[in-house]
C-alpha positions in Angstrom: 102.3 73.6 66.5 100.3 70.6 67.6 97.7 70.6 70.4 100.0 68.8 72.8 102.7 71.5 72.4 100.2 74.3 72.8 98.9 72.8 76.0 102.5 72.8 77.4 103.0 76.5 76.6 100.1 78.2 78.3 100.2 81.9 78.9 102.0 82.9 82.1 98.9 84.7 83.4 96.4 81.9 82.7 94.1 81.7 85.7 95.6 84.8 87.3 94.1 88.2 87.9 96.2 90.9 86.3 95.8 94.6 85.8 95.2 97.4 88.3 94.9 96.5 91.9 91.7 97.8 93.7 92.0 100.7 96.1 90.8 100.3 99.6 87.4 101.6 100.8 87.2 103.9 103.8 85.9 101.1 106.0 88.8 98.9 104.9 91.3 101.6 105.8 89.8 101.8 109.3 89.6 98.0 109.7 93.3 97.7 109.0 94.2 100.6 111.3 92.2 99.3 114.2 93.8 95.8 113.9 97.3 97.3 113.8 96.5 99.6 116.8 95.1 96.7 118.9 98.1 94.5 118.0 100.4 97.5 118.9 102.2 97.1 115.6 103.6 100.6 115.6 105.9 100.1 112.6 103.2 98.6 110.5 100.7 101.3 111.4 103.3 104.0 110.5 104.0 102.2 107.2 100.3 101.8 106.4 99.4 105.4 107.3 102.3 106.9 105.4 101.6 104.7 102.3 98.0 106.1 102.2 99.1 109.7 102.8 102.1 109.8 100.5 100.7 107.9 97.5 104.3 106.8 96.8 105.3 103.8 94.7 106.7 100.9 96.8 110.2 101.6 95.5 110.1 105.2 96.9 108.2 104.5 100.1 110.6 101.7 101.3 113.7 103.9 100.6 112.5 106.9 102.6 114.9 108.2 105.2 113.9 109.9 108.4 115.3 113.2 107.1 112.9 113.0 104.1 109.8 113.5 106.4 111.1 114.9 109.7 113.2 117.6 111.2 114.8 116.3 114.3 112.2 114.3 116.3 109.2 116.0 114.7 107.5 114.9 111.5 106.7 117.6 109.0 103.1 118.2 107.8 104.4 118.2 104.2 107.2 116.4 102.4 108.8 116.4 99.0 110.3 113.3 97.5 112.2 112.7 94.2 110.5 109.8 92.4 112.8 107.0 91.3 110.7 106.2 88.2 110.2 109.6 86.8 113.0 111.6 88.5 110.4 114.3 89.2 109.7 115.6 92.7 106.3 114.9 94.3 104.8 116.7 97.3 102.4 115.2 99.8 100.7 116.0 103.0 101.3 114.0 106.2 98.2 114.0 108.3 98.2 114.5 112.1 97.4 110.9 112.9 100.2 109.7 110.6 102.7 112.2 112.1 101.8 110.9 115.6 102.4 107.3 114.8 105.6 108.0 112.8 107.1 109.9 115.8 106.2 107.0 118.1 107.9 104.6 115.6 111.0 106.7 115.3 111.3 107.0 119.0 110.7 103.3 119.6 113.2 102.3 116.9 115.7 105.0 117.9 116.0 106.3 114.4 118.4 109.1 113.5 118.0 111.6 110.7 120.1 109.6 108.2 118.5 106.3 109.0 116.0 104.6 106.7 112.5 105.1 108.0 111.7 101.5 107.7 114.9 99.4 108.3 114.9 95.8 107.2 114.9 93.1 109.8 117.1 91.0 107.4 120.9 91.3 107.5 121.3 91.6 103.7 119.2 94.8 103.3 119.4 98.2 104.9 115.7 99.0 104.4 112.4 97.2 103.9 112.4 95.7 100.4 109.5 96.0 98.0 109.0 92.3 98.2 108.8 92.4 102.0 106.4 95.3 101.7 104.2 93.4 99.3 104.0 90.5 101.8 103.0 92.9 104.6 100.3 94.4 102.4 99.0 90.9 101.6 98.8 90.1 105.3 96.9 93.3 106.0 94.2 92.8 103.4 93.9 89.1 104.2 93.4 89.8 107.9 90.3 91.9 107.2 88.8 89.3 104.9 89.7 90.7 101.5 90.9 88.7 98.6 94.7 89.2 98.5 94.8 88.6 94.7 92.8 91.8 94.2 95.1 94.0 96.2 98.8 94.9 96.3 101.3 97.6 97.1 99.7 99.8 94.4 96.4 99.5 96.3 97.9 101.8 98.9 99.2 104.3 96.3 95.8 104.4 94.6 93.6 104.6 97.7 93.7 108.3 98.6 93.9 109.4 95.0 90.7 107.5 94.2 89.0 108.9 97.2 90.0 112.5 96.2 88.9 111.9 92.6 85.5 110.6 93.7 85.0 113.7 95.9 86.3 116.4 93.6 86.4 114.9 90.0 89.6 117.0 89.6 91.9 115.1 87.4 94.6 117.7 87.4 94.9 117.7 91.2 95.1 113.9 91.3 97.7 114.0 88.5 99.9 116.3 90.6 99.3 114.2 93.8 100.5 111.1 92.1 103.4 112.8 90.4 102.3 111.6 86.9 103.9 113.5 84.0 100.9 112.8 81.7 97.2 113.1 82.3 96.6 109.9 80.4 98.6 108.0 83.0 96.2 109.3 85.7 93.2 108.4 83.6 94.4 104.8 83.2 95.4 104.7 86.9 91.9 105.7 88.1 90.3 103.3 85.6 87.9 105.9 84.1 86.8 106.4 80.5 89.2 108.5 78.5 86.6 110.7 76.8 84.9 111.5 80.1 88.2 112.2 81.8 89.4 114.6 79.1 86.1 116.4 79.1 86.3 116.9 82.9 89.9 118.0 82.6 88.9 120.7 80.1 86.2 121.9 82.4 88.7 122.3 85.3 91.3 124.3 83.2 91.6 128.0 84.1 
């Protein structure tokens, strides 16, 4: 292959940032929350808070129905969702501030138990698509001055898990919270050294 041919066939990721997306810092979380509150964007605030709390993948978050997280008009403090990727259930806590804004969103949108929690505003889709969600996340991080190429939908999934890991160093707990079937997946997800991770995991075994 000559030089001219090689130059025409450059790698797809040349000049692009690939790999794990960075989690948000606590100050970033509050910066986004405050902006959404001031703008009275109830749906976006509900989506953001639940994304942080649930640690769900975009494909699972966007397909949630009201019945998955609420009984009647009241949002539960805990929920269990079957993950599309692994077909394993994962449980998560829904904090009080998230429950409050979710209930406000459900009331405003007049959502019923069988409805999708985040309906699409497009006619060809019943619920928010992962692509729409990605655009929304990009707008959030851009609005607070972050580089959108460094953040994505997985940012929201990683954020609370990363904060919990930093505070507890408990890999097993984070593995359960993320719904990973293998500890190695959690290690890669958190971006920590494998040897250090396995040593800490052994220390936490009972």
